[in-house]
C-alpha positions as CSV (number, residue, x, y, z in Angstrom):
1,M,-131.4,-1.7,-58.2
2,I,-130.4,-1.7,-61.8
3,S,-133.1,0.3,-63.4
4,T,-130.9,0.9,-66.8
5,V,-129.0,-1.3,-69.2
6,I,-126.3,0.4,-71.6
7,F,-125.2,-1.6,-74.6
8,D,-121.9,-0.8,-76.6
9,M,-122.4,-1.9,-80.4
10,D,-119.6,-2.9,-82.5
11,G,-118.2,-6.1,-81.3
12,L,-120.5,-6.4,-78.7
13,L,-123.7,-6.5,-80.3
14,F,-122.6,-7.1,-83.9
15,S,-119.5,-9.0,-85.5
16,T,-118.6,-5.7,-87.5
17,E,-114.7,-6.1,-86.2
18,P,-113.8,-8.7,-88.7
19,I,-115.5,-6.4,-91.6
20,Y,-114.1,-3.2,-90.4
21,F,-110.5,-5.1,-90.4
22,E,-111.0,-6.7,-94.2
23,C,-112.3,-3.0,-95.2
24,Y,-109.2,-1.3,-93.7
25,Q,-107.1,-3.9,-95.6
26,K,-108.5,-3.0,-98.6
27,A,-108.1,0.6,-98.2
28,A,-104.6,0.5,-97.8
29,A,-103.7,-2.1,-100.6
30,E,-105.1,0.5,-102.9
31,D,-101.7,2.8,-101.7
32,G,-99.6,-0.8,-102.0
33,L,-99.4,-1.1,-98.2
34,S,-100.6,-3.6,-95.7
35,F,-102.7,-2.9,-93.1
36,S,-102.0,-5.7,-90.0
37,F,-104.4,-7.7,-87.7
38,E,-101.9,-6.1,-85.1
39,L,-102.1,-2.5,-86.0
40,F,-106.3,-3.0,-86.0
41,E,-106.4,-4.6,-83.0
42,T,-104.3,-1.6,-81.4
43,C,-107.0,0.4,-82.4
44,V,-110.0,-1.3,-81.6
45,G,-112.3,0.7,-79.3
46,M,-110.3,4.2,-80.1
47,S,-111.5,7.3,-81.3
48,S,-110.9,7.9,-84.9
49,K,-108.6,10.6,-83.8
50,D,-106.4,8.6,-81.7
51,A,-106.7,5.5,-83.9
52,G,-105.6,8.1,-86.9
53,A,-102.4,9.0,-84.5
54,L,-101.5,5.5,-84.2
55,I,-101.8,4.6,-88.2
56,K,-100.1,7.8,-89.2
57,H,-97.2,6.6,-86.8
58,H,-97.0,3.2,-87.9
59,F,-96.9,4.2,-91.7
60,G,-94.9,7.5,-91.5
61,P,-95.6,11.0,-91.1
62,H,-96.9,12.0,-94.4
63,F,-99.6,9.0,-94.6
64,D,-103.4,10.2,-95.2
65,V,-105.2,8.7,-92.7
66,E,-108.3,10.7,-93.8
67,K,-107.9,9.0,-97.1
68,L,-107.7,5.9,-95.1
69,Y,-110.9,6.5,-93.3
70,R,-112.6,7.5,-96.3
71,R,-112.0,4.5,-98.6
72,T,-112.4,2.2,-95.4
73,Y,-116.2,3.8,-95.2
74,A,-116.4,3.3,-98.8
75,H,-115.6,-0.5,-98.8
76,F,-118.2,-0.9,-95.5
77,E,-120.8,0.8,-97.8
78,D,-120.2,-1.8,-100.6
79,Y,-120.1,-4.6,-98.1
80,V,-123.5,-3.3,-97.2
81,A,-124.7,-2.8,-100.4
82,S,-123.7,-6.2,-101.8
83,G,-126.5,-7.7,-98.9
84,K,-123.9,-9.5,-97.2
85,E,-125.1,-10.5,-93.7
86,I,-124.2,-8.9,-90.4
87,E,-124.2,-11.8,-87.9
88,F,-125.0,-10.6,-84.0
89,R,-122.3,-11.8,-81.4
90,P,-123.4,-14.9,-79.9
91,G,-126.4,-14.1,-77.4
92,A,-126.4,-10.3,-78.2
93,K,-130.5,-10.3,-79.0
94,E,-131.5,-12.5,-76.5
95,A,-129.8,-10.3,-74.0
96,V,-131.2,-7.3,-75.3
97,E,-134.6,-8.7,-75.5
98,F,-134.3,-10.0,-71.8
99,F,-133.6,-6.4,-70.3
100,Y,-136.3,-4.9,-72.3
101,K,-139.0,-7.6,-71.1
102,R,-137.7,-7.0,-67.7
103,G,-138.8,-3.5,-67.8
104,C,-135.1,-1.7,-68.3
105,K,-134.6,1.2,-70.2
106,V,-132.3,-0.4,-72.8
107,A,-129.8,2.2,-74.4
108,L,-127.0,2.1,-76.8
109,A,-123.5,4.3,-76.0
110,S,-121.3,3.8,-79.5
111,S,-118.2,5.1,-80.7
112,N,-119.7,4.5,-84.3
113,I,-121.4,7.3,-86.3
114,R,-125.1,7.7,-85.8
115,R,-125.5,6.7,-89.9
116,W,-124.0,3.3,-89.3
117,V,-125.7,2.9,-85.7
118,D,-129.0,3.5,-87.1
119,Y,-128.8,1.2,-90.0
120,L,-127.4,-1.7,-88.1
121,L,-130.3,-1.5,-85.7
122,E,-132.9,-1.2,-88.0
123,Q,-131.4,-3.7,-90.4
124,K,-131.2,-6.2,-87.3
125,E,-134.7,-5.5,-86.1
126,I,-133.6,-4.4,-82.8
127,A,-134.2,-0.3,-82.9
128,R,-137.4,-0.4,-81.2
129,Y,-135.8,-1.9,-78.3
130,F,-133.8,1.0,-77.3
131,S,-135.2,4.0,-75.3
132,S,-131.6,5.9,-76.1
133,I,-129.2,6.0,-78.8
134,T,-125.5,8.3,-78.3
135,T,-122.9,8.1,-80.6
136,S,-119.6,9.5,-81.6
137,D,-121.4,12.4,-83.3
138,D,-123.1,13.0,-79.9
139,V,-120.1,13.8,-77.8
140,S,-117.0,16.0,-77.6
141,N,-114.6,13.1,-76.0
142,P,-115.1,9.7,-77.4
143,K,-114.3,7.0,-75.1
144,P,-111.9,6.0,-73.0
145,D,-113.4,9.5,-71.9
146,P,-116.8,8.6,-69.6
147,E,-118.9,11.3,-72.0
148,V,-120.5,9.2,-74.0
149,Y,-122.1,6.9,-70.7
150,L,-122.8,10.3,-68.8
151,K,-124.6,11.4,-71.3
152,T,-126.8,8.7,-72.1
153,A,-128.0,8.5,-68.1
154,Q,-128.5,12.3,-68.4
155,K,-130.9,11.9,-71.3
156,L,-132.9,8.9,-69.7
157,G,-132.9,10.5,-66.1
158,V,-131.1,8.1,-64.6
159,D,-128.3,8.2,-61.8
160,V,-125.1,6.2,-63.0
161,S,-125.4,4.0,-60.0
162,E,-129.0,2.5,-61.7
163,C,-127.0,2.1,-65.0
164,L,-125.5,-1.6,-65.9
165,A,-123.0,-1.1,-69.2
166,F,-122.2,-4.0,-71.3
167,E,-118.7,-3.5,-73.3
168,D,-116.4,-5.1,-75.2
169,S,-113.2,-3.2,-75.6
170,I,-110.5,-1.9,-73.2
171,A,-111.7,1.9,-74.0
172,G,-115.4,1.1,-74.0
173,A,-114.8,-0.3,-70.4
174,T,-112.5,2.4,-69.2
175,A,-115.1,5.0,-70.3
176,A,-118.1,3.1,-68.5
177,I,-116.1,2.5,-65.1
178,S,-114.9,5.7,-65.1
179,A,-118.7,7.1,-65.4
180,G,-119.4,5.0,-62.4
181,M,-121.3,2.3,-63.6
182,R,-121.2,-1.4,-63.1
183,T,-119.9,-2.6,-66.0
184,C,-119.7,-6.0,-67.7
185,V,-117.1,-6.7,-70.2
186,V,-117.5,-9.9,-73.1
187,P,-113.9,-9.3,-74.7
188,Q,-113.7,-10.2,-78.5
189,I,-110.3,-9.0,-79.8
190,K,-108.2,-7.5,-76.8
191,K,-108.1,-9.2,-73.3
192,P,-108.8,-6.3,-70.6
193,N,-106.3,-4.6,-69.3
194,S,-105.5,-4.6,-65.5
195,F,-107.4,-1.3,-65.0
196,V,-110.7,-3.3,-66.6
197,R,-110.1,-6.2,-64.7
198,Q,-109.8,-5.1,-61.1
199,R,-112.8,-2.7,-62.0
200,A,-115.0,-4.5,-64.0
201,F,-118.2,-6.2,-62.1
202,K,-118.0,-9.1,-64.3
203,L,-116.3,-10.7,-67.2
204,Y,-117.8,-13.2,-69.7
205,H,-117.3,-15.4,-72.4
206,S,-120.3,-14.4,-74.3
207,L,-123.6,-12.5,-73.7
208,K,-125.1,-16.3,-73.4
209,D,-123.2,-16.2,-70.0
210,I,-124.7,-13.2,-68.1
211,Y,-128.0,-14.4,-66.9
212,S,-127.1,-16.3,-63.5
213,D,-125.8,-12.9,-61.9
214,M,-128.7,-10.7,-63.7
215,D,-131.7,-11.8,-61.0
216,E,-129.8,-10.3,-58.2
217,L,-129.0,-7.1,-59.8
218,L,-132.3,-6.8,-61.0
219,S,-134.4,-7.5,-58.1
């Protein structure tokens, strides 16, 4: 029986990926470079360290990845300060509310930094639903390592067999599956690889489509 539902954030609950891509493009353009969607797509769901290695390989050994990250974060801050809306992914708010109202423990396991996680949850007025929030600041080994999911279960005092995870990325789904959790995948940018397809509990087009399978899991 499922007692705990754990959500990823970027690309699953919020449509932040297009914003991040735009910010990477602006940051790279400051040095006269082009940050392609193909490069961004490859980095989605990776840790900043692993993504940084790919970016450095793409632009060359002398490329300043840390500067790119700093400028990208600065552009994201500008975006937020401008008051532009950050949209929910289809069905995301309703899914969080559904599990909360069913009496499940609802948690977040994100690769983002705590600062932005807290900001986005508060801005979108869903922070109150989460019993536990675990971010990249809390772990030594980011997704696809299962640490963020194992730590979330430990914080809540539940066994991984009681946990249902929702992810959009390959790295995130791999982390949840490797932690031993039933994992639902709602892809946004990348299609799941064979490891994820073969081991995921279910793949969905959006979080609007999950409910036909939930009653059995929660009963």
